C-alpha positions as CSV (number, residue, x, y, z in Angstrom):
1,M,99.6,-230.2,-38.5
2,Q,102.3,-229.4,-35.8
3,P,101.0,-230.5,-32.3
4,T,101.4,-227.7,-29.8
5,L,102.5,-227.9,-26.0
6,I,101.4,-225.6,-23.5
7,F,104.1,-224.4,-21.7
8,A,103.4,-222.8,-18.1
9,T,105.3,-219.8,-18.1
10,G,104.5,-216.2,-19.1
11,N,108.4,-215.6,-19.6
12,R,109.2,-214.9,-23.1
13,N,112.4,-215.7,-22.9
14,K,112.3,-219.2,-21.6
15,V,109.7,-220.1,-24.4
16,A,112.4,-219.2,-26.6
17,E,115.0,-220.8,-25.5
18,I,112.8,-223.9,-24.9
19,Q,111.4,-223.5,-28.8
20,H,114.7,-222.9,-30.4
21,A,116.2,-226.3,-28.0
22,I,113.1,-228.6,-29.2
23,G,113.2,-227.1,-32.8
24,D,110.0,-227.6,-35.1
25,I,108.5,-231.2,-34.5
26,I,106.3,-229.3,-31.3
27,K,105.2,-225.7,-31.1
28,V,105.2,-224.5,-28.1
29,I,103.0,-222.0,-26.9
30,S,103.0,-219.6,-23.5
31,L,100.6,-219.6,-21.0
32,E,99.3,-216.1,-22.7
33,E,98.9,-217.8,-26.1
34,A,96.7,-220.4,-24.7
35,G,94.7,-217.9,-23.2
36,I,95.5,-218.9,-19.4
37,H,95.6,-215.6,-17.5
38,Q,96.1,-216.6,-13.9
39,D,99.1,-216.4,-11.6
40,I,100.3,-220.2,-10.4
41,P,101.6,-220.2,-7.3
42,E,105.2,-222.2,-6.6
43,P,104.7,-222.9,-3.0
44,Y,107.4,-225.4,-2.6
45,D,110.9,-225.7,-1.6
46,T,112.0,-227.8,-4.1
47,L,112.2,-227.2,-8.0
48,E,110.4,-230.7,-8.7
49,E,107.4,-229.7,-6.6
50,N,107.2,-226.5,-8.1
51,A,107.3,-228.0,-11.4
52,S,104.8,-230.5,-10.7
53,I,102.0,-228.3,-9.5
54,K,102.4,-225.6,-12.2
55,S,102.2,-228.6,-14.7
56,Q,99.3,-229.8,-12.9
57,T,97.4,-226.9,-12.7
58,I,97.4,-226.0,-16.3
59,F,96.4,-229.8,-17.1
60,R,93.2,-229.2,-14.9
61,L,92.4,-226.3,-16.7
62,T,92.9,-227.6,-20.2
63,G,92.7,-231.1,-20.3
64,K,95.8,-230.5,-22.8
65,S,99.4,-232.1,-22.7
66,C,101.5,-229.0,-21.5
67,F,104.7,-229.0,-19.5
68,S,106.5,-226.8,-16.8
69,E,109.8,-226.0,-15.4
70,D,111.6,-225.0,-12.5
71,T,115.0,-223.8,-12.7
72,G,117.1,-222.6,-9.9
73,L,120.8,-221.2,-9.5
74,E,122.5,-223.2,-6.5
75,V,125.7,-221.5,-5.1
76,D,127.9,-223.8,-3.2
77,A,129.3,-221.2,-0.9
78,L,126.0,-220.0,0.2
79,N,124.8,-224.0,0.9
80,G,122.7,-224.1,-2.3
81,E,121.3,-220.6,-2.3
82,P,119.4,-218.8,-3.7
83,G,117.9,-222.4,-5.2
84,V,114.1,-222.6,-5.5
85,R,113.5,-218.8,-4.6
86,S,116.2,-217.9,-7.4
87,A,113.6,-215.4,-9.0
88,R,112.2,-213.9,-5.7
89,Y,115.8,-213.9,-4.0
90,A,116.1,-209.9,-3.2
91,G,111.9,-210.1,-2.5
92,E,108.8,-211.0,-4.0
93,D,108.6,-208.1,-6.3
94,A,112.6,-208.1,-7.6
95,N,113.9,-207.8,-10.8
96,H,117.0,-209.5,-12.4
97,A,119.1,-206.7,-11.4
98,A,118.3,-206.7,-7.8
99,N,118.3,-210.7,-7.9
100,V,122.5,-210.3,-8.9
101,K,123.0,-207.3,-6.7
102,K,121.9,-209.2,-4.0
103,L,123.9,-212.7,-4.7
104,L,127.5,-210.6,-5.4
105,E,127.1,-209.1,-1.8
106,N,126.2,-212.4,-0.7
107,M,129.4,-213.7,-2.2
108,E,131.6,-211.1,-0.7
109,G,134.8,-212.8,0.5
110,K,134.1,-216.2,-0.8
111,E,136.8,-217.8,-2.1
112,N,134.6,-220.9,-3.4
113,R,132.6,-219.7,-6.2
114,L,131.3,-223.1,-7.7
115,A,127.7,-222.9,-8.7
116,R,125.0,-224.5,-11.2
117,F,121.9,-223.8,-12.8
118,R,119.7,-227.1,-12.5
119,T,116.2,-226.8,-14.5
120,V,113.9,-229.5,-13.5
121,I,110.5,-230.2,-16.5
122,S,107.4,-231.8,-15.8
123,L,105.5,-233.1,-18.8
124,I,101.9,-234.2,-18.6
125,W,101.5,-236.2,-21.6
126,E,98.1,-237.6,-22.1
127,G,97.5,-237.4,-18.6
128,K,100.8,-238.6,-17.4
129,E,103.6,-237.2,-15.6
130,Y,107.2,-237.2,-16.6
131,K,110.0,-235.5,-15.2
132,F,113.4,-234.5,-16.9
133,E,116.7,-232.7,-15.2
134,G,119.3,-230.5,-16.7
135,I,122.1,-229.2,-15.0
136,C,125.1,-226.8,-16.0
137,E,128.2,-226.3,-13.7
138,G,129.7,-223.2,-13.5
139,E,131.0,-220.2,-11.1
140,I,129.8,-216.9,-10.3
141,I,132.1,-214.2,-11.0
142,H,132.6,-211.0,-9.6
143,E,130.8,-208.5,-11.4
144,P,127.9,-208.6,-14.4
145,R,129.5,-209.3,-17.8
146,G,127.3,-208.9,-20.9
147,S,123.4,-207.7,-22.2
148,K,122.1,-210.9,-23.1
149,G,119.9,-213.3,-21.5
150,F,118.5,-213.1,-18.1
151,G,118.1,-213.7,-14.6
152,Y,121.5,-214.5,-12.9
153,D,123.4,-215.1,-16.8
154,P,125.5,-212.0,-16.0
155,V,127.6,-213.1,-13.4
156,F,127.5,-217.1,-14.7
157,I,130.5,-218.5,-16.4
158,P,129.2,-222.4,-17.4
159,K,132.2,-225.2,-17.0
160,G,134.6,-225.1,-20.0
161,A,133.6,-221.4,-20.9
162,D,135.3,-217.9,-20.9
163,K,132.3,-215.9,-20.8
164,T,128.9,-215.5,-19.2
165,F,125.7,-216.4,-20.0
166,A,124.8,-212.9,-20.7
167,Q,127.6,-212.9,-23.3
168,M,126.9,-215.8,-25.3
169,N,124.0,-215.9,-28.2
170,M,121.5,-218.6,-28.2
171,E,123.5,-221.3,-30.0
172,E,126.6,-220.9,-27.6
173,K,124.5,-220.7,-24.4
174,N,122.8,-223.5,-25.6
175,R,126.0,-225.6,-26.1
176,Y,125.9,-225.4,-22.4
177,S,122.6,-224.7,-21.2
178,H,120.8,-226.5,-18.1
179,R,117.5,-225.8,-19.9
180,K,118.7,-227.0,-23.3
181,K,119.8,-230.8,-21.3
182,A,116.2,-230.9,-19.9
183,A,114.9,-230.0,-23.3
184,L,116.6,-232.8,-25.1
185,Q,115.4,-235.5,-22.8
186,L,111.7,-233.4,-23.4
187,V,112.3,-234.0,-27.1
188,T,113.6,-237.4,-27.1
189,F,111.0,-238.3,-25.2
190,L,108.1,-236.7,-27.4
191,Q,109.7,-237.8,-30.4
192,Q,109.6,-241.8,-29.3
193,M,105.8,-240.8,-28.1
194,K,104.9,-239.9,-31.8
195,K,106.6,-243.2,-33.5
């Protein structure tokens, strides 16, 4: 029987991306699919701490192996903003479009467009925590392009590419993806554990 891992997120896009990266060795299920309907706070100032508190909370609730991730867009010209506040950059209830709009407004007149997406995964496997990190370097363009993906994808071009994440299909995105890089480390670890 295929083992399942609870992914501490309600974001279906993230579940799909991680499942695509992991393949079929383990079935990834969302909080909703695991029957968990509570919001998990992300009170900390680092991706590492927020990822950790999410996985520890789910493990406490279920006693089952689980993982969480926290991802931030770090822009050099904005001293690493939006960073840990990427999802709430334009306010607590902001949507993706509002966050992108605020980012572009803050980038007006800035010549340095370098940025990176950074993902930290916290896995609790049989009661012990392990962490994995993936980074995708790139740059922020001046206006959104593309309709795929989510978040800041329409304004981020990964290094070595000529289109934004929002213009790429999942296969193309996974060639560069920070989430894919972190997920591959997670997969390698799980494969070793399952031997």
